[in-house]
N, C-alpha and C positions, 0 to 999 in steps of 0.2 A: 504494500500500500504506500502511495506517495506521501512523504512527510510534508508538513507545512512549509519547511524551508525549501525542499525540492520543488514543491508546487509554485512557490513564489519565484524561484529562480527560473522555472520554465515559463511563467507568465511574462517575466521581464525580457526573456530572450525573444518571445513572440512579439511583444510590443516594440522592442528595439528596432525591428525591421520596418516599422510603420513611420511614414513621414507625412505629417499633416501640413497642408497649405491653407492658410487663412486668407480670405479676401476681406471685403468690407463687412463689418458687424454692426450691431446696435451701438448707438452713441454711448460712450463710457468705457469702463475697464473690463467688461465681461469677457471679451475675446482674449484679452491678455491674461486674465485669471484662468481661463480654460486652458490656454497654452501651458501655463505653469503646471496645472494639475495633470495634463497629459505627459509632460516631461518627467514628472515624478514616477510615472509608470514605466519609464524607459524609452518612450517614443520621442521622436524629433519633431520640431515644429518650425515653420517658416511663415512669413507674412509678406504679402504684396500690398503696398499702399499706393494711394493715388494723390494724396495731398497731405498737408501738414496736420490736419485733423486725425487722419489715420496714423500718422507717425507719433503724434503726441500720446496716444493711448496704447502704444505697444511697448512692452517692458524691455525688450532686448534689441539693441541697435545692430548687433551682429547677425541677427536672423531676419532683419527687416530689409526688404527690397523695394525700391521706389520704381513705379512705372510712370514714365513721363511722355509716353507716345500718344498716338491718336487712337480714335475708336477703330478705324480701319486696320491698324497694325496690331491691335490687341490680341486677336485670335492666334496669329502666327507667333507672336512673342510669347504668349502663355504656353502654347504647345511646346515650343523649344525649352522653356523654363521647366515645365513639368517633366519632360524627358531627361533633361540634364540633371535635375535634382532627385530623380527617381521617386516622384510623389506617389503615395499610395492612397491618400485621403484628401478630399477637398471640403473645407468648412466655410459656409456662407450664411448670410442673414438675408432671407428672401430670395426667391428664384426668378423674379420678374424683371429687375433692372437689367439693362442690356449686357453689362459686363459679366453679370452672374449667369444670365441665360446662355451666353456663349461659352463661359467656363464649364457649365454643366454639360453642354454638348461635347466638348473636348474630353471631359472626364469620362463620359459614357463610352466614347470611342476607344479610350485607352484602358477601360476596365478599372478606373479609379473610383473608389467609394465616395459618395457624396453625403454630406451631413448638412441638412438645411434647417436653420432656426427661423422661427417666426414668432410674432406675438401669439399668445395663447388663443386657441379657438374657443376656449371656455374662460377667457380672461375676465377679470384681472388677476386671478389667483394662480394661473398656470402660464407656462410658455410652451410653444410647440416645437417638437423635434421630429423630423422625418428624413427620409433618404432619397425618395424618387422625385418629389415635387411638393409644393405647398399651395394652400388656398384652392383656387379652381383647378390646379394641376395635382392635387393631393391624391395619393393612391386610394384613400378611403372612399372617393367618389365611385370607384369600381367595385366596392365590396357591398354585397347585398345584405339586407337585414337578416335573412335566413342564415347566411354565413356567420354573421355576428352572433346570432342567438346560439348557433352550434358551438362557437368558440367560447362562449361564456358558460362553461360547465360549472356545476354547483361546487361550492366548497370554500372559496376565499371571500374575504371581505370586499364589499363594494367600494368604489372610489369615494374619495372625500368630498364633502359638500363645502363649497367655498363660501367664506364670509363676504358679505357685500362691501365691507369697508376696506378689504385688501387692495392695495394699489401703490404706485410710486410715481404719480403724475409730476410732482414738483421736482423729483430727482431726474425724471425723463426730460423735462424742459431745461433743467440746469445743465445736464450733460450735452443737450443739443446746442445750447448757447456756447458752452466751453469748446465743443468740437469745432464750431464755425469760427470762433475766435482764434483757435490754433490754426485752422485752415488759412486764415488771412495772415497770421503772424509768421508762420514757418514757410520759407520759400520752397518752390518745387511743386508743380501741380501738373497732372496729366492733362493733355489736350482733349479731354472728353467732356461733353456737355453735361452739366449736373442733371441728375434724373428728376430733381424737383422743379427745374425749369425757371429759376430766378437767380440773379447774381448772389454771390456769397455774402457780400456786405448787407444786402437787403434781407437775406435769410437770417443773419446774425441779429439785425435790428428787430426782426419779428420775434425772435426768441427772447430778446431782452425786454421788449414791450410786453410780451406774454407773461414773463416773470413779474414785472412791475405791476401789471394790472390784476394779478391774481386776487389780492384782497378785495378790491372793488368789485371784481367780477363775481366773487362769492356772495357779496351782499346783494347784488342785483339778481343773481340766480336764486337766492333764498326767497326774495320777495316774489319773483315770478312763480316759483314752485308753490308758495303759499296761496297765491291767487288761484292756481289751478286746482290744488288739492282741497281747498276750502270751497271751491265752486260746486254747484249742483248739476252741472252739465256733464254728460258722457263725453269722453274724448278719445281720439285715435292718435297714436304716437308715431312720428316719423323720425328715424335715426339717420342723421346726415353723416357723410364721410368727408375726408379731405380730398380736394381736387387732385393733388399730387400723389395720393396713395396708390401704390402699384396695384393693389388688389382691386380698387375702384376702377382704375384705368384699363387694366389688362383683362379683367374678368367681368366687366359690366358693359351695358349698351350705351352709356352716356359719355359725352365728351367732357362734361363738367357738371357741377352740382346744380347750376341754374336750369339745365335741361331736365334734370331729375325733378327739381322742385316744380317746374311747369307742369309736368305730367301728374304729379301727386296733387297739387292744389286744384288744378282744373277737374280732375277726377273726383276729388272730395266735394267740390262745389256742385257737381252733377249728381253724385250718387249718395252722399251722406244725408241722413235726416236733418232737417233745418235747425234742430236744437242741439245737434252734435258739434263739438269743437275739434280743431286740429292743433296738435302740439308738435312743434319741430324742435328736436334736440340737436344742437351742433356737436361736433366732435370735441372731446376734451382738449385736443391740441390745436383746434382751429385758431389761426392767428390773424385772420382778417384779409389774407391775400386774395381770396375769392369772393369776399363780400356776400355770403349767402343770406345774411339777415336783410340787407337792403333789397336784394333780388326777391326774397320771399314776400316782403310787404308789397312790393310793386305788383307781383303776380296775383297776390291775394286781393288787392284793391281792384284790379282788372276783372277778377272772377267774382267780385262782390261778397267775399267772405272775410274781409280784414277784421270785422268785428268778432269773428269766431276763431281767430288765429292767435297762438301763443308761441313764443320762441324762447327756449331755455338754453343758456350759454354753457355747454359742457356739464361737468359735475356727474354725480352718481345717478344711476338709473333706477335703483330699487323702488323708491317711493312712487315714481311715476308708473313703473310697470305694474305695481301692485293694484293700480286703479284704472289702468288703460283698458279700452275695449279691444284694441288691435294694434299691430305694429307693422310699419312699412319700411323697407330699406332697399338698397341695391344689393349689397352682400356683406354688411357689417357683421363682424364676429359678435358684437353685442346682441344680435338677434337671438343668440342661443339662450340668453337670459329670459327672453320672451317665451321661447319654446319650453324652457324648464318650468315656467309658470303655466303652461298650457294655453297661452294667448294665441289667437289667430295671427298668422304671419304671412305677409306678401313680400317676397324677395324678387327683385327684378334682374339680378345678375347671377353668375355662376359662383357657387360657394360649396364648402364641404357639407353644409346642411340642406342644400337645395334639392330636396327629395319630395315627391308627391305626397308622402305620408305626413310631411311636416309643413311644407309651404303651399299656400293656397294657389290653385290653378285658375281662380276666377280672374276676370278682368279687374282693373283697378276700380272702375266705377261700381261693378258688382260687389267687389270686396268691401268698399266703404258702405254700401247699402246693407249688406248682411254677411259679415265675414265668417268664413268657415274655420272651425278650430282644427288644430293638428291632432294626430293620433298619439295620445299621451303614452300609451304603452310602447309603441314603436320608438318614440323618441327616447324613452327611458333605456331601452336596449342600446340604441345608438350612442347615447351619452356615456353609458357605462363602458362601451367598447372604446370610445375616445379616451376616457380616463385611464383605461388599462393599456393603451397603445401609445398615442402621440403626445399626450399632455403630461408635462413634468412640473411639479409644484415649484414655485419660486418666481424670481423677477430678474430681468437684466439690469435694473437700474438702482435698486436699493441694496445696501450692504447686506442686510439680513436675507433679502431675497436671493442674492447671488450665492451666499453661503449655502442656502437650502438647495438651490439648483445644482451647484457643483457636487454636493454629496451624492447625487444620483446620476447626473448626466454622463460622467466619465465612463461608468460601467456600461451605459447604454451605447456610447460611441464605440467602445472596444468590443462589444458583442458581435458575433459573426453575422447575425441577421437582425433586422429591425423588429420592433414589437408587432407590427402587422403580421409578418411572416411567422413570428414566434407563436402568436395566438391562433392563426389560421392553420398552420402546419407545424404543430409542436413536435419536438423530438420524443420518441417513446420513453426516454428516461426522465423527461420533464414532469415533475410531480405537481407543478402549479395547477391549481384548479380554481376557476372563477365562478362566482355566483350568478345564476340566471336572474335577470330582472325583468319586470314588466308582465309577469304571468298573472294577470287579473287583479293585481294589487292597485289600489287607488294611487293616482299620481300626486306626489307631495308638493 
């Protein structure tokens, strides 16, 4: 029988052959902390950066490689880099930005493992870790509910229920501002157009304004929430997203938020009962670049429903969701909080939860007139499968959240298969058994 010492030595020998290449990550120190954790297992790590912001948050200058070329040259350069350094694993945050999409294609051609991080599908309590794709390209879109039910064999505890107060918005905004300040201060930048579409200085100013405005925004948001929650009118909630969000742009049918708002407000004016109200909730990181509030009021006045419109600037969802009649979005991950509560949901883009069992197939007008609820039991199975597969407790941005995330994520990265495969095609020796959910039990 292999001793603990021998087993540890064998593990280090295996991980020593792995070379992880990091591209762009979430703002802040998470990728650097993950690199250190992987190095402690015996693996090697490298980083390709594109600007001073990337460089500022990487711990080791000896393993940092700056790319200063153009978008057109990126693919050939990366292909040569990966071959020269014998890269075995690619680590990225999001799979939609052009430099990451091209890197994924190259990795697949060379048999390099990909590790894709994203904001949690069930956030704010979790982050997402997958290997083939994320959001609209996630493998979970191809897994049927029957397969999920079979995978969730009885025996183990169900996934944790997230507290509504968990989150790290202030840290997220802080690291965003710090990243863009470093991007401006440190020389050397790739000739690649920023995926957010505005100049760096303007981006930094928006982050600083967002930080400064947080106290006043909170006061205004509290007052608006009180007017809604103390009102006697039924209301429908619309979740807005950021115009520059890759999930919104790549997996949705709209060029910008204004086009989405036009469809929603006009459909509400036509279909909703005359005593119902419409509540628009902006994204917590909305910084004013797309002016959704001004656009919403303009469209509402033209449709004759400005007296029934309310706009909430960011903040938590729980209290509004507890009283809403329905929810509309393009593909916001926050919609999963609505499904968890059994609320009717209309989603207009591709997402990991866009299934007929969960998302209404009614027209927008028909949905506002009489929204059809989701299948509670089917969603409970789906949600449990997510918790047992791609969702990892923790946060990219807060110190406590990073510690919690790192305790688990290294083992997941080093595992020979991802959790989807492990659940759907378990090894015979795998004794893990999971509890079936949704068999006639009331939805909580």
